[in-house]
C-alpha positions in Angstrom: -9.7 -41.1 -14.0 -8.3 -39.8 -17.3 -9.9 -36.4 -16.7 -8.1 -36.2 -13.4 -4.7 -36.5 -15.1 -5.6 -33.9 -17.7 -6.7 -31.4 -15.0 -3.4 -32.1 -13.1 -1.4 -31.5 -16.3 -3.3 -28.3 -17.0 -2.6 -27.1 -13.4 1.1 -27.9 -13.8 1.3 -26.0 -17.2 -0.5 -23.0 -15.7 1.8 -23.0 -12.6 4.9 -23.3 -14.8 3.7 -20.4 -17.0 3.0 -18.2 -13.9 6.5 -19.0 -12.5 8.2 -18.2 -15.8 6.2 -15.0 -16.1 7.1 -13.9 -12.5 10.8 -14.8 -13.0 10.9 -12.9 -16.3 9.4 -9.8 -14.7 12.1 -10.1 -11.9 14.9 -10.4 -14.5 13.5 -7.6 -16.6 13.2 -5.3 -13.6 16.7 -6.1 -12.3 18.3 -5.7 -15.7 16.5 -2.4 -16.4 17.4 -1.1 -13.0 21.1 -2.1 -13.0 22.5 -2.6 -16.5 21.7 0.7 -18.3 23.2 2.9 -15.6 26.2 0.7 -15.0 27.2 -0.4 -18.5 25.2 1.9 -20.7 23.2 -1.1 -22.1 19.7 -0.8 -23.5 16.6 -1.7 -21.5 15.0 -5.0 -22.2 11.4 -6.2 -22.5 9.5 -9.1 -21.1 10.2 -11.5 -23.9 13.9 -10.7 -23.9 14.0 -11.4 -20.2 12.3 -14.7 -20.7 14.9 -15.5 -23.4 17.7 -14.6 -20.9 16.2 -17.0 -18.4 16.0 -19.8 -21.0 19.6 -19.1 -22.1 20.9 -19.2 -18.6 19.1 -22.5 -18.0 20.6 -24.0 -21.1 24.1 -22.7 -20.3 24.3 -23.3 -16.6 21.5 -25.7 -15.6 20.7 -27.8 -18.7 17.4 -29.6 -19.1 18.3 -32.9 -17.6 16.8 -34.4 -14.5 18.8 -35.0 -11.3 18.9 -38.7 -10.8 19.9 -40.3 -7.6 19.8 -38.9 -4.1 19.4 -35.2 -3.5 22.8 -35.1 -1.8 24.6 -36.2 -5.0 27.9 -37.9 -4.5 27.8 -37.4 -0.7 24.5 -39.3 -0.4 26.0 -42.2 -2.5 29.1 -42.1 -0.3 27.0 -42.2 2.9 25.1 -45.2 1.5 28.3 -47.0 0.5 29.8 -46.3 3.9 26.8 -47.7 5.7 27.1 -51.0 3.7 30.8 -51.5 4.5 32.1 -53.9 7.1 34.5 -52.5 9.8 37.4 -54.1 7.9 36.4 -52.4 4.6 36.1 -49.1 6.4 39.5 -49.3 7.9 41.0 -50.3 4.6 39.3 -47.3 2.9 40.5 -44.9 5.6 44.1 -46.2 5.2 43.9 -45.7 1.5 42.7 -42.1 2.0 45.4 -41.4 4.5 48.0 -42.6 2.0 46.6 -40.4 -0.7 46.6 -37.4 1.6 50.2 -38.0 2.6 51.3 -38.2 -1.0 49.5 -34.9 -1.8 51.0 -33.2 1.2 54.5 -34.3 0.2 53.9 -33.0 -3.4 52.7 -29.7 -2.0 55.8 -29.3 0.2 58.1 -30.1 -2.7 56.4 -27.4 -4.8 56.9 -24.8 -2.1 60.6 -25.5 -1.7 
């Protein structure tokens, strides 16, 4: 049983390494094809491309998981809506209409 998990972990690490290598080659190829002619930048190597991938992940994606539903706030709103009674739904809709009316009035005041 324990060997099964080790084998699974080894397969995951191998797959992750292959994906990282493939993405690094793609980034390196695109960089070396576009950046030197357009911006007179130097060509990069494989390890620099991998570094760019990691940097982009840190800056734009982070390393945290994505908890909750895959739809994010929309999924949570759909679940909440499904659990509401008809009276609660009507009250919610009235509140949203009121907010939209206030925003419309503010927008027309700014235009004038």
